[in-house]
C-alpha positions as CSV (number, residue, x, y, z in Angstrom):
1,M,-31.2,62.4,33.1
2,T,-29.9,65.9,33.7
3,S,-27.7,67.9,31.4
4,D,-25.7,69.6,34.1
5,A,-24.0,66.5,35.5
6,T,-20.6,67.2,34.0
7,T,-19.0,67.6,37.4
8,R,-20.8,64.8,39.2
9,T,-18.2,62.1,38.6
10,G,-15.1,64.1,39.3
11,Q,-12.7,66.5,37.6
12,S,-12.2,64.4,34.6
13,A,-15.7,65.2,33.4
14,D,-14.6,68.8,32.8
15,D,-11.1,68.0,31.4
16,R,-11.6,69.4,28.0
17,G,-8.0,68.6,27.0
18,G,-8.4,65.0,28.0
19,L,-11.7,64.6,26.1
20,R,-10.1,66.2,23.1
21,D,-7.2,63.7,23.2
22,L,-9.7,60.8,23.4
23,I,-11.7,62.1,20.5
24,E,-8.7,62.8,18.3
25,R,-7.2,59.3,18.8
26,A,-10.5,57.5,18.3
27,R,-11.0,56.4,14.7
28,V,-13.6,53.8,15.8
29,V,-16.0,54.3,18.7
30,L,-17.6,51.3,20.3
31,W,-20.8,52.0,22.2
32,D,-22.5,50.0,24.8
33,F,-26.3,50.3,24.2
34,D,-28.3,50.3,27.4
35,G,-27.1,53.3,29.4
36,P,-24.9,55.3,27.0
37,I,-27.4,55.4,24.2
38,C,-30.7,54.9,26.0
39,R,-32.3,53.8,29.2
40,L,-33.8,50.7,27.7
41,F,-36.0,49.7,30.7
42,A,-37.2,53.2,31.6
43,R,-40.9,52.2,31.5
44,H,-40.9,48.5,30.9
45,K,-39.0,47.8,34.1
46,A,-36.1,45.4,34.2
47,E,-37.1,44.1,37.7
48,R,-40.5,43.2,36.3
49,V,-38.9,41.3,33.4
50,A,-36.6,39.5,35.8
51,A,-39.5,38.5,38.0
52,E,-41.5,37.2,34.9
53,L,-38.5,35.1,33.8
54,V,-38.2,33.6,37.3
55,D,-42.0,32.9,37.3
56,W,-41.7,31.3,33.9
57,L,-39.0,28.9,35.2
58,A,-41.2,28.2,38.3
59,G,-44.1,27.4,36.0
60,R,-41.9,24.7,34.4
61,G,-41.1,23.2,37.8
62,L,-37.6,24.7,37.7
63,R,-37.8,27.2,40.6
64,N,-35.0,25.5,42.4
65,L,-32.7,25.9,39.4
66,L,-32.0,29.4,40.8
67,S,-30.6,30.3,44.2
68,D,-32.6,32.6,46.5
69,S,-30.5,35.6,45.5
70,E,-30.9,34.8,41.8
71,R,-34.7,34.5,42.2
72,E,-34.7,37.9,43.8
73,T,-32.4,39.7,41.3
74,L,-33.6,42.8,39.6
75,D,-31.5,42.0,36.5
76,P,-33.0,39.8,33.8
77,H,-29.6,39.1,32.3
78,A,-28.5,37.7,35.7
79,V,-31.4,35.2,35.5
80,L,-30.3,34.2,31.9
81,R,-26.7,33.8,33.0
82,A,-27.6,31.7,36.0
83,V,-29.6,29.2,33.9
84,D,-26.9,29.1,31.2
85,L,-24.3,28.4,33.8
86,R,-26.2,25.3,34.8
87,H,-27.4,24.2,31.4
88,P,-25.1,25.8,28.8
89,G,-26.3,25.6,25.2
90,S,-29.6,23.9,26.2
91,D,-33.0,24.3,24.6
92,L,-34.1,25.8,28.0
93,V,-31.5,28.5,27.7
94,A,-32.4,29.2,24.1
95,E,-36.1,29.6,25.0
96,L,-35.3,31.8,28.0
97,E,-33.1,34.0,25.8
98,E,-35.9,34.4,23.3
99,R,-38.3,35.4,26.0
100,L,-35.8,38.0,27.2
101,T,-35.3,39.2,23.6
102,Q,-39.1,39.8,23.3
103,E,-39.2,41.7,26.5
104,E,-36.3,43.8,25.4
105,L,-38.1,44.5,22.1
106,R,-41.1,45.7,24.1
107,A,-38.9,47.9,26.2
108,A,-37.2,49.4,23.2
109,G,-40.5,51.0,22.2
110,S,-40.6,53.1,25.4
111,A,-36.9,53.5,26.0
112,W,-35.6,57.0,27.1
113,P,-32.8,58.4,24.9
114,T,-29.7,59.3,26.9
115,A,-29.3,63.1,27.0
116,Y,-27.0,64.3,24.2
117,A,-26.5,60.8,22.9
118,D,-28.3,61.3,19.6
119,P,-26.5,64.5,18.5
120,L,-23.2,63.1,19.7
121,I,-23.7,60.0,17.6
122,R,-24.7,62.0,14.5
123,T,-21.8,64.5,15.0
124,W,-19.2,61.8,15.5
125,A,-20.4,60.0,12.4
126,A,-20.5,63.2,10.4
127,V,-16.8,64.1,11.1
128,G,-15.7,60.7,9.8
129,S,-15.4,58.4,12.8
130,R,-16.8,54.9,12.4
131,L,-19.2,53.7,15.1
132,A,-20.3,50.3,16.3
133,I,-22.5,48.9,19.0
134,T,-21.0,46.3,21.4
135,T,-23.6,45.2,23.8
136,N,-25.1,42.3,25.8
137,N,-28.5,43.1,24.5
138,S,-30.0,41.4,21.5
139,P,-28.9,42.9,18.2
140,K,-32.6,42.8,17.1
141,V,-33.4,45.2,20.0
142,V,-30.6,47.6,19.1
143,R,-31.7,47.7,15.4
144,A,-35.3,48.4,16.4
145,Y,-34.3,51.3,18.6
146,L,-31.8,52.8,16.2
147,D,-34.3,52.5,13.3
148,D,-36.9,54.3,15.4
149,R,-34.5,57.2,16.2
150,G,-33.1,57.4,12.7
151,L,-29.6,56.5,14.0
152,A,-29.2,53.2,12.2
153,P,-27.1,54.7,9.3
154,C,-24.6,55.9,11.8
155,F,-23.8,52.4,12.9
156,A,-24.7,50.1,10.0
157,P,-23.8,47.4,9.7
158,H,-21.7,47.2,12.9
159,I,-24.1,46.0,15.6
160,Y,-22.6,43.3,17.8
161,G,-24.8,42.0,20.5
162,R,-25.8,38.8,22.4
163,T,-25.2,35.5,20.6
164,A,-26.3,32.0,21.3
165,D,-23.1,31.4,23.3
166,L,-23.8,33.3,26.5
167,S,-20.4,32.7,27.8
168,L,-19.2,35.4,25.4
169,L,-21.2,38.2,27.0
170,K,-19.2,41.0,28.5
171,P,-16.9,41.1,30.4
172,D,-15.7,38.8,27.7
173,P,-14.3,41.0,25.0
174,H,-15.9,38.9,22.2
175,C,-18.3,41.6,20.8
176,L,-15.5,44.2,20.9
177,D,-13.1,41.9,19.1
178,R,-15.8,41.2,16.5
179,A,-16.3,44.9,15.9
180,L,-12.5,45.7,15.7
181,N,-11.9,42.8,13.3
182,A,-14.9,43.8,11.0
183,M,-13.8,47.4,10.9
184,G,-10.1,46.7,10.5
185,S,-9.2,48.8,13.5
186,A,-6.3,48.4,15.9
187,P,-7.5,48.5,19.5
188,S,-5.5,51.6,20.3
189,A,-7.3,53.5,17.5
190,A,-10.7,52.8,19.1
191,L,-12.6,54.1,22.1
192,M,-15.2,52.1,24.2
193,I,-18.0,54.0,25.8
194,G,-19.7,52.0,28.6
195,D,-21.5,52.4,31.9
196,S,-20.5,49.3,33.8
197,P,-17.5,47.5,35.2
198,S,-18.2,44.6,32.7
199,D,-17.8,47.2,29.9
200,L,-14.5,48.3,31.4
201,A,-13.2,44.8,31.8
202,A,-14.0,43.9,28.2
203,A,-12.3,47.1,27.0
204,N,-9.2,46.4,29.1
205,E,-9.1,42.8,27.8
206,A,-9.4,43.9,24.2
207,G,-6.8,46.7,24.7
208,V,-9.3,49.5,23.9
209,P,-9.2,52.8,25.7
210,F,-12.3,53.3,27.8
211,L,-14.6,56.3,28.6
212,G,-17.1,55.7,31.4
213,Y,-20.6,57.2,31.3
214,A,-22.2,57.6,34.8
215,P,-25.2,59.9,35.2
216,S,-25.1,59.6,39.0
217,E,-22.5,59.8,41.8
218,R,-23.1,56.1,42.7
219,K,-22.5,54.8,39.2
220,G,-19.4,57.0,38.9
221,K,-18.0,55.7,42.1
222,I,-18.6,52.1,40.9
223,L,-16.7,52.8,37.7
224,R,-13.8,54.6,39.3
225,E,-13.5,51.8,41.9
226,A,-13.4,49.3,39.1
227,G,-10.4,51.2,37.6
228,A,-11.9,53.6,35.1
229,A,-9.5,56.5,34.5
230,R,-12.0,58.8,32.9
231,V,-15.7,59.1,33.7
232,V,-18.3,61.7,32.5
233,G,-21.7,62.4,34.0
234,S,-23.0,63.9,30.8
235,F,-22.2,63.7,27.1
236,E,-22.6,67.5,26.8
237,P,-18.9,68.4,27.2
238,L,-17.9,65.6,24.9
239,L,-20.3,66.9,22.2
240,R,-19.1,70.5,22.8
241,T,-15.5,69.3,22.4
242,L,-16.2,67.3,19.3
243,R,-17.9,70.2,17.6
244,G,-15.0,72.4,18.5
245,R,-12.3,70.2,16.9
């Protein structure tokens, strides 16, 4: 990650007035985890985890449960979703989800912090905003990472992650709604920070303003094409704006 990416995703990344407006209106900030806070699979690669889940299914004689494209996916969550689609709520899905959780926990130990995320989180909490995690990752994984970085007090107890009902993963707004209800916040008084179209879709469904994080031109293009009105390539201008309130 680079710290000079503020112009990579368009003029909005340098729009200090727009960022200031977002900050001043946000009493509650909902963070996606993998991407905005850290690169979870930086060393413990996601594609390897996906392949191991596929191999585990094959070892149980269930290789044909997945399509060719699903067997070749680089996304372990895609494997989990595919199996849940065919056997929702089954013991098979529960066991596969637990295996994914264990892999995510291993990955958390070598995750790379997103540039400027730690000081941004601490500063936002210090000025009185309330923070929550709304993620498709396991809440166990989020807590492990936050504890290791000393960030848990900035969010506690508001960590809303993957549940047993996988149909409620984003783009469903379930985790956002849980956070808003628990924190007693109107959607318009919140801000969602995410890095994927599913984050944007969940925010839109929940009625929460959205700020996209995209450290590359490709990811920025994907978010803008999905309808994101504001995208930043680095949290540095957001941190600078917050400190200058």
